[in-house]
N, CA, C and O atoms as a printed pandas DataFrame, in Angstrom:
     atom_number atom_name residue_name chain_id  residue_number  x_coord  y_coord  z_coord
0              1         N          UNK        A               1    0.837   -1.174    0.000
1              2        CA          UNK        A               1    0.000    0.000    0.000
2              3         C          UNK        A               1    0.887    1.244    0.000
3              4         O          UNK        A               1    1.865    1.316    0.744
4              5         N          UNK        A               2    0.542    2.220   -0.835
5              6        CA          UNK        A               2    1.302    3.460   -0.919
6              7         C          UNK        A               2    0.609    4.550   -0.121
7              8         O          UNK        A               2   -0.614    4.569    0.014
8              9         N          UNK        A               3    1.420    5.453    0.401
9             10        CA          UNK        A               3    0.918    6.589    1.158
10            11         C          UNK        A               3    0.458    7.680    0.205
11            12         O          UNK        A               3    1.182    8.061   -0.715
12            13         N          UNK        A               4   -0.756    8.183    0.434
13            14        CA          UNK        A               4   -1.231    9.323   -0.346
14            15         C          UNK        A               4   -0.512   10.561    0.185
15            16         O          UNK        A               4   -0.503   10.811    1.390
16            17         N          UNK        A               5    0.076   11.316   -0.700
17            18        CA          UNK        A               5    0.804   12.495   -0.237
18            19         C          UNK        A               5    0.494   13.701   -1.100
19            20         O          UNK        A               5    0.168   13.579   -2.280
20            21         N          UNK        A               6    0.601   14.864   -0.487
21            22        CA          UNK        A               6    0.396   16.115   -1.189
22            23         C          UNK        A               6    1.674   16.525   -1.906
23            24         O          UNK        A               6    2.779   16.193   -1.475
24            25         N          UNK        A               7    1.510   17.238   -2.986
25            26        CA          UNK        A               7    2.651   17.804   -3.703
26            27         C          UNK        A               7    2.270   19.213   -4.149
27            28         O          UNK        A               7    1.107   19.608   -4.070
28            29         N          UNK        A               8    3.242   19.946   -4.607
29            30        CA          UNK        A               8    2.983   21.259   -5.189
30            31         C          UNK        A               8    2.229   22.209   -4.285
31            32         O          UNK        A               8    2.585   22.381   -3.120
32            33         N          UNK        A               9    1.179   22.834   -4.822
33            34        CA          UNK        A               9    0.406   23.832   -4.090
34            35         C          UNK        A               9   -0.251   23.235   -2.855
35            36         O          UNK        A               9   -0.319   23.902   -1.822
36            37         N          UNK        A              10   -0.732   22.011   -2.928
37            38        CA          UNK        A              10   -1.362   21.383   -1.768
38            39         C          UNK        A              10   -0.406   21.273   -0.588
39            40         O          UNK        A              10   -0.777   21.567    0.548
40            41         N          UNK        A              11    0.818   20.850   -0.857
41            42        CA          UNK        A              11    1.823   20.735    0.200
42            43         C          UNK        A              11    2.219   22.118    0.718
43            44         O          UNK        A              11    2.391   22.303    1.923
44            45         N          UNK        A              12    2.363   23.087   -0.186
45            46        CA          UNK        A              12    2.709   24.450    0.215
46            47         C          UNK        A              12    1.613   25.037    1.110
47            48         O          UNK        A              12    1.916   25.693    2.107
48            49         N          UNK        A              13    0.350   24.808    0.764
49            50        CA          UNK        A              13   -0.768   25.302    1.566
50            51         C          UNK        A              13   -0.791   24.637    2.947
51            52         O          UNK        A              13   -1.060   25.302    3.947
52            53         N          UNK        A              14   -0.513   23.338    3.008
53            54        CA          UNK        A              14   -0.477   22.630    4.288
54            55         C          UNK        A              14    0.645   23.190    5.167
55            56         O          UNK        A              14    0.435   23.439    6.354
56            57         N          UNK        A              15    1.823   23.387    4.597
57            58        CA          UNK        A              15    2.939   23.941    5.373
58            59         C          UNK        A              15    2.584   25.327    5.910
59            60         O          UNK        A              15    2.915   25.642    7.053
60            61         N          UNK        A              16    1.916   26.157    5.108
61            62        CA          UNK        A              16    1.519   27.498    5.550
62            63         C          UNK        A              16    0.502   27.416    6.685
63            64         O          UNK        A              16    0.603   28.164    7.658
64            65         N          UNK        A              17   -0.468   26.525    6.575
65            66        CA          UNK        A              17   -1.480   26.354    7.611
66            67         C          UNK        A              17   -0.851   25.878    8.920
67            68         O          UNK        A              17   -1.161   26.410    9.986
68            69         N          UNK        A              18    0.020   24.890    8.844
69            70        CA          UNK        A              18    0.677   24.338   10.032
70            71         C          UNK        A              18    1.563   25.413   10.681
71            72         O          UNK        A              18    1.618   25.509   11.907
72            73         N          UNK        A              19    2.244   26.207    9.880
73            74        CA          UNK        A              19    3.095   27.276   10.416
74            75         C          UNK        A              19    2.253   28.353   11.102
75            76         O          UNK        A              19    2.611   28.821   12.183
76            77         N          UNK        A              20    1.142   28.748   10.485
77            78        CA          UNK        A              20    0.253   29.743   11.113
78            79         C          UNK        A              20   -0.266   29.220   12.454
79            80         O          UNK        A              20   -0.306   29.953   13.442
80            81         N          UNK        A              21   -0.658   27.958   12.475
81            82        CA          UNK        A              21   -1.174   27.368   13.715
82            83         C          UNK        A              21   -0.116   27.421   14.817
83            84         O          UNK        A              21   -0.448   27.657   15.978
84            85         N          UNK        A              22    1.144   27.204   14.469
85            86        CA          UNK        A              22    2.226   27.200   15.464
86            87         C          UNK        A              22    2.592   28.609   15.929
87            88         O          UNK        A              22    3.346   28.767   16.889
88            89         N          UNK        A              23    2.067   29.623   15.260
89            90        CA          UNK        A              23    2.366   31.026   15.559
90            91         C          UNK        A              23    3.863   31.312   15.461
91            92         O          UNK        A              23    4.403   32.149   16.184
92            93         N          UNK        A              24    4.522   30.591   14.542
93            94        CA          UNK        A              24    5.950   30.809   14.315
94            95         C          UNK        A              24    6.844   30.200   15.373
95            96         O          UNK        A              24    8.019   30.553   15.472
96            97         N          UNK        A              25    6.291   29.274   16.179
97            98        CA          UNK        A              25    7.067   28.631   17.241
98            99         C          UNK        A              25    7.231   27.149   16.949
99           100         O          UNK        A              25    6.341   26.509   16.388
100          101         N          UNK        A              26    8.373   26.618   17.335
101          102        CA          UNK        A              26    8.591   25.179   17.259
102          103         C          UNK        A              26    7.618   24.524   18.229
103          104         O          UNK        A              26    7.539   24.925   19.390
104          105         N          UNK        A              27    6.881   23.527   17.767
105          106        CA          UNK        A              27    5.895   22.866   18.618
106          107         C          UNK        A              27    6.539   21.988   19.687
107          108         O          UNK        A              27    5.849   21.536   20.601
108          109         N          UNK        A              28    7.839   21.738   19.596
109          110        CA          UNK        A              28    8.523   20.950   20.617
110          111         C          UNK        A              28    9.108   21.848   21.708
111          112         O          UNK        A              28    8.786   21.682   22.885
112          113         N          UNK        A              29    9.969   22.802   21.323
113          114        CA          UNK        A              29   10.685   23.605   22.331
114          115         C          UNK        A              29   10.042   24.953   22.603
115          116         O          UNK        A              29   10.348   25.586   23.613
116          117         N          UNK        A              30    9.158   25.404   21.724
117          118        CA          UNK        A              30    8.463   26.666   21.936
118          119         C          UNK        A              30    9.229   27.899   21.502
119          120         O          UNK        A              30    8.748   29.017   21.690
120          121         N          UNK        A              31   10.410   27.725   20.927
121          122        CA          UNK        A              31   11.202   28.865   20.459
122          123         C          UNK        A              31   10.840   29.191   19.019
123          124         O          UNK        A              31   10.319   28.348   18.288
124          125         N          UNK        A              32   11.122   30.421   18.625
125          126        CA          UNK        A              32   10.803   30.876   17.286
126          127         C          UNK        A              32   11.530   30.081   16.201
127          128         O          UNK        A              32   12.664   29.635   16.378
128          129         N          UNK        A              33   10.837   29.922   15.074
129          130        CA          UNK        A              33   11.417   29.238   13.920
130          131         C          UNK        A              33   10.946   29.967   12.658
131          132         O          UNK        A              33    9.775   30.330   12.542
132          133         N          UNK        A              34   11.847   30.172   11.738
133          134        CA          UNK        A              34   11.489   30.869   10.494
134          135         C          UNK        A              34   10.628   29.966    9.605
135          136         O          UNK        A              34   10.774   28.744    9.597
136          137         N          UNK        A              35    9.747   30.597    8.875
137          138        CA          UNK        A              35    8.849   29.843    7.995
138          139         C          UNK        A              35    9.612   29.086    6.916
139          140         O          UNK        A              35    9.171   28.025    6.474
140          141         N          UNK        A              36   10.739   29.615    6.494
141          142        CA          UNK        A              36   11.508   28.939    5.447
142          143         C          UNK        A              36   12.511   27.934    6.012
143          144         O          UNK        A              36   13.282   27.338    5.261
144          145         N          UNK        A              37   12.503   27.741    7.348
145          146        CA          UNK        A              37   13.512   26.872    7.950
146          147         C          UNK        A              37   12.939   25.732    8.784
147          148         O          UNK        A              37   13.706   24.899    9.267
148          149         N          UNK        A              38   11.621   25.661    8.971
149          150        CA          UNK        A              38   11.085   24.606    9.830
150          151         C          UNK        A              38   10.961   23.273    9.097
151          152         O          UNK        A              38   10.863   23.213    7.871
152          153         N          UNK        A              39   10.968   22.214    9.892
153          154        CA          UNK        A              39   10.692   20.880    9.363
154          155         C          UNK        A              39    9.296   20.484    9.798
155          156         O          UNK        A              39    8.896   20.745   10.933
156          157         N          UNK        A              40    8.564   19.864    8.910
157          158        CA          UNK        A              40    7.200   19.434    9.201
158          159         C          UNK        A              40    7.242   17.961    9.602
159          160         O          UNK        A              40    7.508   17.083    8.781
160          161         N          UNK        A              41    6.975   17.713   10.872
161          162        CA          UNK        A              41    6.994   16.347   11.420
162          163         C          UNK        A              41    5.610   15.737   11.316
163          164         O          UNK        A              41    4.610   16.391   11.609
164          165         N          UNK        A              42    5.557   14.483   10.901
165          166        CA          UNK        A              42    4.308   13.732   10.843
166          167         C          UNK        A              42    4.194   12.880   12.099
167          168         O          UNK        A              42    5.029   12.009   12.340
168          169         N          UNK        A              43    3.161   13.129   12.900
169          170        CA          UNK        A              43    2.957   12.407   14.155
170          171         C          UNK        A              43    2.712   10.922   13.887
171          172         O          UNK        A              43    3.310   10.068   14.542
172          173         N          UNK        A              44    1.853   10.616   12.946
173          174        CA          UNK        A              44    1.724    9.254   12.431
174          175         C          UNK        A              44    2.714    9.224   11.273
175          176         O          UNK        A              44    2.460    9.782   10.205
176          177         N          UNK        A              45    3.827    8.576   11.500
177          178        CA          UNK        A              45    4.972    8.684   10.596
178          179         C          UNK        A              45    4.624    8.364    9.147
179          180         O          UNK        A              45    3.777    7.516    8.867
180          181         N          UNK        A              46    5.289    9.052    8.244
181          182        CA          UNK        A              46    5.087    8.788    6.813
182          183         C          UNK        A              46    5.414    7.335    6.480
183          184         O          UNK        A              46    4.771    6.726    5.625
184          185         N          UNK        A              47    6.415    6.790    7.159
185          186        CA          UNK        A              47    6.788    5.392    6.901
186          187         C          UNK        A              47    5.695    4.415    7.341
187          188         O          UNK        A              47    5.708    3.244    6.964
188          189         N          UNK        A              48    4.747    4.915    8.145
189          190        CA          UNK        A              48    3.606    4.100    8.590
190          191         C          UNK        A              48    2.320    4.568    7.913
191          192         O          UNK        A              48    1.216    4.362    8.418
192          193         N          UNK        A              49    2.498    5.203    6.755
193          194        CA          UNK        A              49    1.400    5.677    5.908
194          195         C          UNK        A              49    0.651    6.865    6.507
195          196         O          UNK        A              49   -0.522    7.078    6.200
196          197         N          UNK        A              50    1.318    7.634    7.355
197          198        CA          UNK        A              50    0.700    8.827    7.927
198          199         C          UNK        A              50    0.405    9.859    6.854
199          200         O          UNK        A              50    1.252   10.132    6.004
200          201         N          UNK        A              51   -0.795   10.438    6.886
201          202        CA          UNK        A              51   -1.203   11.369    5.829
202          203         C          UNK        A              51   -0.623   12.769    5.997
203          204         O          UNK        A              51   -0.209   13.168    7.085
204          205         N          UNK        A              52   -0.608   13.488    4.905
205          206        CA          UNK        A              52   -0.310   14.911    4.924
206          207         C          UNK        A              52   -1.619   15.606    5.285
207          208         O          UNK        A              52   -2.404   15.954    4.402
208          209         N          UNK        A              53   -1.856   15.811    6.586
209          210        CA          UNK        A              53   -3.093   16.411    7.080
210          211         C          UNK        A              53   -2.756   17.304    8.271
211          212         O          UNK        A              53   -1.801   17.027    8.997
212          213         N          UNK        A              54   -3.526   18.374    8.482
213          214        CA          UNK        A              54   -3.215   19.284    9.584
214          215         C          UNK        A              54   -3.097   18.603   10.945
215          216         O          UNK        A              54   -2.198   18.941   11.715
216          217         N          UNK        A              55   -3.970   17.662   11.259
217          218        CA          UNK        A              55   -3.909   16.993   12.572
218          219         C          UNK        A              55   -2.639   16.167   12.732
219          220         O          UNK        A              55   -2.241   15.858   13.855
220          221         N          UNK        A              56   -2.009   15.812   11.640
221          222        CA          UNK        A              56   -0.857   14.919   11.675
222          223         C          UNK        A              56    0.483   15.639   11.591
223          224         O          UNK        A              56    1.526   15.005   11.747
224          225         N          UNK        A              57    0.480   16.945   11.349
225          226        CA          UNK        A              57    1.726   17.661   11.083
226          227         C          UNK        A              57    1.991   18.748   12.112
227          228         O          UNK        A              57    1.084   19.475   12.516
228          229         N          UNK        A              58    3.251   18.846   12.530
229          230        CA          UNK        A              58    3.668   19.881   13.469
230          231         C          UNK        A              58    4.960   20.531   12.986
231          232         O          UNK        A              58    5.695   19.963   12.179
232          233         N          UNK        A              59    5.218   21.729   13.496
233          234        CA          UNK        A              59    6.384   22.535   13.134
234          235         C          UNK        A              59    7.518   22.253   14.113
235          236         O          UNK        A              59    7.323   22.308   15.327
236          237         N          UNK        A              60    8.705   21.950   13.583
237          238        CA          UNK        A              60    9.864   21.677   14.436
238          239         C          UNK        A              60   11.138   22.288   13.859
239          240         O          UNK        A              60   11.292   22.418   12.645
240          241         N          UNK        A              61   12.054   22.662   14.767
241          242        CA          UNK        A              61   13.434   22.946   14.343
242          243         C          UNK        A              61   14.037   21.615   13.889
243          244         O          UNK        A              61   13.557   20.553   14.287
244          245         N          UNK        A              62   15.064   21.660   13.076
245          246        CA          UNK        A              62   15.700   20.411   12.645
246          247         C          UNK        A              62   16.292   19.659   13.837
247          248         O          UNK        A              62   16.234   18.430   13.876
248          249         N          UNK        A              63   16.864   20.382   14.816
249          250        CA          UNK        A              63   17.439   19.703   15.982
250          251         C          UNK        A              63   16.354   19.072   16.854
251          252         O          UNK        A              63   16.566   17.997   17.414
252          253         N          UNK        A              64   15.208   19.715   16.975
253          254        CA          UNK        A              64   14.092   19.148   17.752
254          255         C          UNK        A              64   13.523   17.930   17.032
255          256         O          UNK        A              64   13.155   16.941   17.667
256          257         N          UNK        A              65   13.454   18.006   15.720
257          258        CA          UNK        A              65   12.981   16.874   14.925
258          259         C          UNK        A              65   13.914   15.676   15.113
259          260         O          UNK        A              65   13.457   14.540   15.239
260          261         N          UNK        A              66   15.203   15.933   15.131
261          262        CA          UNK        A              66   16.181   14.859   15.331
262          263         C          UNK        A              66   16.024   14.242   16.720
263          264         O          UNK        A              66   16.125   13.024   16.866
264          265         N          UNK        A              67   15.777   15.067   17.744
265          266        CA          UNK        A              67   15.598   14.549   19.100
266          267         C          UNK        A              67   14.367   13.637   19.161
267          268         O          UNK        A              67   14.421   12.549   19.733
268          269         N          UNK        A              68   13.281   14.083   18.578
269          270        CA          UNK        A              68   12.053   13.278   18.570
270          271         C          UNK        A              68   12.290   11.951   17.864
271          272         O          UNK        A              68   11.807   10.913   18.316
272          273         N          UNK        A              69   13.018   11.975   16.777
273          274        CA          UNK        A              69   13.314   10.748   16.031
274          275         C          UNK        A              69   14.151    9.784   16.862
275          276         O          UNK        A              69   13.956    8.571   16.791
276          277         N          UNK        A              70   15.080   10.315   17.647
277          278        CA          UNK        A              70   15.950    9.465   18.475
278          279         C          UNK        A              70   15.278    8.986   19.760
279          280         O          UNK        A              70   15.766    8.047   20.388
280          281         N          UNK        A              71   14.167    9.610   20.164
281          282        CA          UNK        A              71   13.494    9.279   21.427
282          283         C          UNK        A              71   12.008    8.987   21.172
283          284         O          UNK        A              71   11.148    9.722   21.658
284          285         N          UNK        A              72   11.699    7.934   20.422
285          286        CA          UNK        A              72   10.302    7.679   20.052
286          287         C          UNK        A              72    9.369    7.402   21.232
287          288         O          UNK        A              72    8.194    7.765   21.178
288          289         N          UNK        A              73    9.861    6.772   22.287
289          290        CA          UNK        A              73    8.978    6.491   23.433
290          291         C          UNK        A              73    8.535    7.785   24.111
291          292         O          UNK        A              73    7.357    7.953   24.427
292          293         N          UNK        A              74    9.482    8.699   24.335
293          294        CA          UNK        A              74    9.126    9.987   24.947
294          295         C          UNK        A              74    8.235   10.791   24.007
295          296         O          UNK        A              74    7.290   11.446   24.447
296          297         N          UNK        A              75    8.538   10.742   22.718
297          298        CA          UNK        A              75    7.713   11.440   21.733
298          299         C          UNK        A              75    6.283   10.898   21.758
299          300         O          UNK        A              75    5.326   11.663   21.645
300          301         N          UNK        A              76    6.141    9.594   21.904
301          302        CA          UNK        A              76    4.811    8.986   21.960
302          303         C          UNK        A              76    4.078    9.412   23.237
303          304         O          UNK        A              76    2.882    9.700   23.195
304          305         N          UNK        A              77    4.786    9.455   24.369
305          306        CA          UNK        A              77    4.173    9.884   25.632
306          307         C          UNK        A              77    3.578   11.286   25.523
307          308         O          UNK        A              77    2.544   11.576   26.126
308          309         N          UNK        A              78    4.229   12.147   24.758
309          310        CA          UNK        A              78    3.793   13.532   24.620
310          311         C          UNK        A              78    2.954   13.773   23.366
311          312         O          UNK        A              78    2.616   14.917   23.062
312          313         N          UNK        A              79    2.618   12.715   22.638
313          314        CA          UNK        A              79    1.741   12.845   21.482
314          315         C          UNK        A              79    2.410   13.286   20.200
315          316         O          UNK        A              79    1.727   13.603   19.226
316          317         N          UNK        A              80    3.744   13.313   20.176
317          318        CA          UNK        A              80    4.446   13.692   18.955
318          319         C          UNK        A              80    4.641   12.503   18.024
319          320         O          UNK        A              80    5.077   12.665   16.884
320          321         N          UNK        A              81    4.322   11.325   18.505
321          322        CA          UNK        A              81    4.300   10.137   17.656
322          323         C          UNK        A              81    3.039    9.359   18.002
323          324         O          UNK        A              81    2.687    9.208   19.171
324          325         N          UNK        A              82    2.367    8.869   16.966
325          326        CA          UNK        A              82    1.101    8.166   17.122
326          327         C          UNK        A              82    1.238    6.771   16.518
327          328         O          UNK        A              82    1.854    6.590   15.467
328          329         N          UNK        A              83    0.661    5.804   17.191
329          330        CA          UNK        A              83    0.669    4.435   16.673
330          331         C          UNK        A              83   -0.259    4.311   15.471
331          332         O          UNK        A              83   -1.337    4.905   15.440
332          333         N          UNK        A              84    0.165    3.549   14.502
333          334        CA          UNK        A              84   -0.701    3.329   13.340
334          335         C          UNK        A              84   -1.902    2.464   13.700
335          336         O          UNK        A              84   -2.850    2.358   12.922
336          337         N          UNK        A              85   -1.865    1.855   14.864
337          338        CA          UNK        A              85   -2.975    1.014   15.304
338          339         C          UNK        A              85   -4.002    1.773   16.130
339          340         O          UNK        A              85   -5.024    1.203   16.512
340          341         N          UNK        A              86   -3.750    3.052   16.415
341          342        CA          UNK        A              86   -4.716    3.846   17.164
342          343         C          UNK        A              86   -5.972    4.010   16.320
343          344         O          UNK        A              86   -5.883    4.450   15.174
344          345         N          UNK        A              87   -7.154    3.662   16.863
345          346        CA          UNK        A              87   -8.371    3.745   16.053
346          347         C          UNK        A              87   -8.793    5.175   15.714
347          348         O          UNK        A              87   -9.516    5.387   14.741
348          349         N          UNK        A              88   -8.353    6.156   16.501
349          350        CA          UNK        A              88   -8.696    7.562   16.255
350          351         C          UNK        A              88   -7.445    8.434   16.342
351          352         O          UNK        A              88   -7.321    9.237   17.266
352          353         N          UNK        A              89   -6.531    8.291   15.410
353          354        CA          UNK        A              89   -5.261    9.024   15.527
354          355         C          UNK        A              89   -5.426   10.535   15.522
355          356         O          UNK        A              89   -4.602   11.249   16.095
356          357         N          UNK        A              90   -6.473   11.029   14.888
357          358        CA          UNK        A              90   -6.669   12.475   14.826
358          359         C          UNK        A              90   -7.172   13.065   16.140
359          360         O          UNK        A              90   -7.294   14.285   16.257
360          361         N          UNK        A              91   -7.466   12.219   17.134
361          362        CA          UNK        A              91   -7.921   12.734   18.427
362          363         C          UNK        A              91   -6.898   12.491   19.542
363          364         O          UNK        A              91   -7.200   12.708   20.715
364          365         N          UNK        A              92   -5.696   12.045   19.183
365          366        CA          UNK        A              92   -4.640   11.828   20.177
366          367         C          UNK        A              92   -4.083   13.187   20.605
367          368         O          UNK        A              92   -3.568   13.934   19.772
368          369         N          UNK        A              93   -4.182   13.516   21.905
369          370        CA          UNK        A              93   -3.659   14.806   22.355
370          371         C          UNK        A              93   -2.137   14.831   22.342
371          372         O          UNK        A              93   -1.480   13.791   22.400
372          373         N          UNK        A              94   -1.593   16.034   22.266
373          374        CA          UNK        A              94   -0.145   16.203   22.329
374          375         C          UNK        A              94    0.187   17.389   23.220
375          376         O          UNK        A              94   -0.633   18.289   23.404
376          377         N          UNK        A              95    1.401   17.383   23.774
377          378        CA          UNK        A              95    1.890   18.471   24.600
378          379         C          UNK        A              95    2.296   19.598   23.664
379          380         O          UNK        A              95    3.307   19.500   22.969
380          381         N          UNK        A              96    1.515   20.659   23.646
381          382        CA          UNK        A              96    1.691   21.720   22.665
382          383         C          UNK        A              96    1.625   23.072   23.362
383          384         O          UNK        A              96    0.590   23.430   23.923
384          385         N          UNK        A              97    2.704   23.813   23.334
385          386        CA          UNK        A              97    2.735   25.156   23.925
386          387         C          UNK        A              97    2.325   25.132   25.397
387          388         O          UNK        A              97    1.478   25.914   25.829
388          389         N          UNK        A              98    2.934   24.230   26.157
389          390        CA          UNK        A              98    2.778   24.121   27.603
390          391         C          UNK        A              98    1.404   23.640   28.065
391          392         O          UNK        A              98    1.000   23.911   29.196
392          393         N          UNK        A              99    0.690   22.932   27.199
393          394        CA          UNK        A              99   -0.585   22.343   27.578
394          395         C          UNK        A              99   -0.906   21.199   26.628
395          396         O          UNK        A              99   -0.369   21.131   25.522
396          397         N          UNK        A             100   -1.771   20.316   27.054
397          398        CA          UNK        A             100   -2.204   19.259   26.144
398          399         C          UNK        A             100   -3.279   19.813   25.231
399          400         O          UNK        A             100   -4.149   20.573   25.659
400          401         N          UNK        A             101   -3.208   19.426   23.978
401          402        CA          UNK        A             101   -4.163   19.911   22.987
402          403         C          UNK        A             101   -4.425   18.824   21.959
403          404         O          UNK        A             101   -3.612   17.921   21.759
404          405         N          UNK        A             102   -5.565   18.931   21.319
405          406        CA          UNK        A             102   -5.840   18.105   20.147
406          407         C          UNK        A             102   -5.800   19.038   18.949
407          408         O          UNK        A             102   -6.076   20.232   19.059
408          409         N          UNK        A             103   -5.453   18.474   17.814
409          410        CA          UNK        A             103   -5.315   19.268   16.601
410          411         C          UNK        A             103   -6.374   18.806   15.602
411          412         O          UNK        A             103   -6.185   17.791   14.931
412          413         N          UNK        A             104   -7.475   19.531   15.496
413          414        CA          UNK        A             104   -8.487   19.153   14.510
414          415         C          UNK        A             104   -7.991   19.434   13.095
415          416         O          UNK        A             104   -7.009   20.153   12.908
416          417         N          UNK        A             105   -8.658   18.877   12.117
417          418        CA          UNK        A             105   -8.203   19.025   10.739
418          419         C          UNK        A             105   -8.357   20.437   10.191
419          420         O          UNK        A             105   -7.794   20.743    9.140
420          421         N          UNK        A             106   -9.093   21.297   10.860
421          422        CA          UNK        A             106   -9.284   22.656   10.372
422          423         C          UNK        A             106   -8.066   23.545   10.496
423          424         O          UNK        A             106   -8.032   24.636    9.927
424          425         N          UNK        A             107   -7.048   23.084   11.245
425          426        CA          UNK        A             107   -5.822   23.845   11.305
426          427         C          UNK        A             107   -5.548   24.531   12.617
427          428         O          UNK        A             107   -4.423   24.980   12.836
428          429         N          UNK        A             108   -6.515   24.638   13.499
429          430        CA          UNK        A             108   -6.268   25.237   14.805
430          431         C          UNK        A             108   -5.879   24.152   15.799
431          432         O          UNK        A             108   -5.484   23.053   15.411
432          433         N          UNK        A             109   -5.992   24.468   17.070
433          434        CA          UNK        A             109   -5.804   23.454   18.104
434          435         C          UNK        A             109   -6.678   23.831   19.284
435          436         O          UNK        A             109   -7.006   25.001   19.480
436          437         N          UNK        A             110   -7.053   22.829   20.070
437          438        CA          UNK        A             110   -7.942   23.052   21.204
438          439         C          UNK        A             110   -7.359   22.392   22.440
439          440         O          UNK        A             110   -6.956   21.229   22.411
440          441         N          UNK        A             111   -7.319   23.163   23.542
441          442        CA          UNK        A             111   -6.811   22.627   24.797
442          443         C          UNK        A             111   -7.698   21.472   25.248
443          444         O          UNK        A             111   -8.910   21.482   25.034
444          445         N          UNK        A             112   -7.076   20.480   25.874
445          446        CA          UNK        A             112   -7.814   19.335   26.375
446          447         C          UNK        A             112   -7.202   18.876   27.686
447          448         O          UNK        A             112   -6.052   19.195   27.987
448          449         N          UNK        A             113   -7.953   18.144   28.449
449          450        CA          UNK        A             113   -7.455   17.570   29.694
450          451         C          UNK        A             113   -6.991   16.156   29.418
451          452         O          UNK        A             113   -7.617   15.423   28.653
452          453         N          UNK        A             114   -5.891   15.778   30.044
453          454        CA          UNK        A             114   -5.346   14.435   29.885
454          455         C          UNK        A             114   -5.198   13.837   31.260
455          456         O          UNK        A             114   -4.636   14.463   32.158
456          457         N          UNK        A             115   -5.704   12.612   31.433
457          458        CA          UNK        A             115   -5.583   11.940   32.735
458          459         C          UNK        A             115   -4.134   11.584   32.999
459          460         O          UNK        A             115   -3.425   11.133   32.100
460          461         N          UNK        A             116   -3.696   11.786   34.230
461          462        CA          UNK        A             116   -2.313   11.489   34.589
462          463         C          UNK        A             116   -2.115   10.007   34.814
463          464         O          UNK        A             116   -1.005    9.573   35.125
């Protein structure tokens, strides 16, 4: 099975939407990142057929992206990595800007409570 992916204008529009949602901040460390320099991380990994969709993509510095890649268990605990077996991957909360949030497909994010 092949992963459906965006190209061209569709991918450019997704990157712009994800960047606007992040308010120009890395979703991992919270520090500023330039629009032309961020990496778009897929929470449900592309290698696991994760889609190019707003709920699945976050803005990261390259160094933060590398850290998440090297620490998948911690990334999963904080919602930066999602299992392909999760029945509702688009509703998995993540630690975003000092609070847990879910990322709906419309491009924004909504604070949520997570049981400890």
